[in-house]
N, C-alpha and C positions, 0 to 999 in steps of 0.2 A: 567632619565631613567624610563620608564613606567613599563612594565611587559611583560610576555610572556604567551601564552596559553589561553584557553577559560574558564577553571574552570568548564566545563560541568560535571565533575565527582563529583563536590561538594567539592573538595579538593584544598586547597591553601597552598603553601609553602612560608614562609616568611624568608628571609635572612637578613644579616646585611646591605650591600650596595655594589655598583658596585666596582669591582677591575679594574685594568688597561685594561685587555682584554675586559671586559664588557663595559667600557667607550669607548674604540675604536670602538666596534661593535654596541653599542647602544642597547644591549639586556642583561638581567640578566643571570647569571650562564652559561657562555659559555666557560670559561677557564677549567682547570683541575678539579676543584671542581664541576663545572657545568656538566662536562662529567660524573662524579661519580653520581651526582644527577639524571641525565638521566638514568643511569643504575639502580639506586634505584627505580625510577618510573616504569621502565620496569619490574623489579622484582615484583612489586606490580600488574602486569598485567594491567597497565594503559598506555595509550599513552601520549607522551610528551605534546601534545596539549590539552589533556583532563584535565590537572591540570593547575592551575594559579600559576605563580611564580613571586614574587615581593620582594622588600626590604624595610626595615625600613626607610633608607635614600635613596634619589633618585639621589644623585651625590656623587662622590668619595671624601672623605675628603683628605685634603693635606697630602702628603707623605704616602697615603694609611693607615693612622692611624685609630684606632677604632673611630667611631662617638661619639661625645660628647653629653651629655644629651640635651643641647640647640639645637643641630642639629637634634636630634631625635624628639624633641618637635616641631621644625619648620616644619618637614615633616609629623608629626602625622595627621593633618587634611586631608592631601592628602591620606594617607594610610587608615584612617578611612572611607573616601568616597569610595575608591576602594572596601574595604570589604563590605561596606553597599550596593553598587551596585551588588556585586557578591552574597551576602548572602551565604557564604560557609557553608557546613555542618560540616567540620572539618578544622582546621588550624594546620599545622606543623610549629613550630618555630625552625628554624635552628640556634642553637648557643645562647650564652648568650645575645648578643646585641638584637637579635630578641625577645627573651623572655622579656628582660627588656623593650624594646620599645612597645611591645604588651600589656604587663601586668602591667607595671609600678613598677616592683619589682627590688630589688637590689640583690636578691639571685642568686647564681651562677648556671650555667647550670648543673654541676655535681650533685648538690643537687636536682634540679628540673626535670632532665631528667627522662622520663618514667612515670611521674605523670600527670594525666589530670588536666588541669586548665581551666578557662573560660575567654573568651574575651567578655567584656561588659556584663558579667553575663549570656550569652546565648550560645555562640559558643565554643564547645570543642576545646582546644588547647593542642597539644602534644609537649612539649619541648624535643628536642633531639640534639645530637651533629651536628655541621656544617660539611658538606662534606670536607671542607678544613682541619678540625681537623682529620677526618678519613684518609686523605691522609698522615698525619704525624703520626697517631696512628691507624694503621690497626686493631689492636686487639680490638678496640671499635666498629667495624662493627657489631658484633653479637648483642650488646646492641641496636644499632640503628635499626637493622632488627626486634628485638623484639618490639621496639616502633612502627615501621611501620606496623607490623602485628596487633597491637592494633588499629592503625588508620583504617585499613581495617575493623576490627570488628565494630568499631564505625560507619563507613560509612554504613555498612550493617544494624546496629541497627537504624540508621537515616532513612533508606529507609522504615523500618517497623513501624516507628513512635515512637519507644522507644529510650530512651537516658539514658545511665548509667554513664555519666560523672559527675564529681564533681568539686568543686572549689578548 
């Protein structure tokens, strides 16, 4: 599974991997979690196609289990090339697997959520909860909205040439 969107806004969302519906349709984030992601993007006053949406792994693991480190590592060169070509100004890592795959950390999403990190030492990454988690835990939506407002501020700073992110 490749991706969707153009990334013309400078914003990339990275998720875990395709689920059953995504596998069937050949596009990331089209199931219920994807519909919520689309609403989140719209709330940011961005069009669905203005952002780039991709995953750490490019195919669904057996029994829809969490991707293993070896699987993430096998897909990593492909993801790195995608991001190299796009040159995003900001990346949003959706959930623990995305954070681990992008940053090579073993820290959990609860600890990292809302704290700027850097991809390859240069691109600001905002770790936040995955939309699937928000479907199960609606009370966490406020925290994610706070994270997305920080992303919007970072995108504005990037336009003016200043960058306040840290590692």
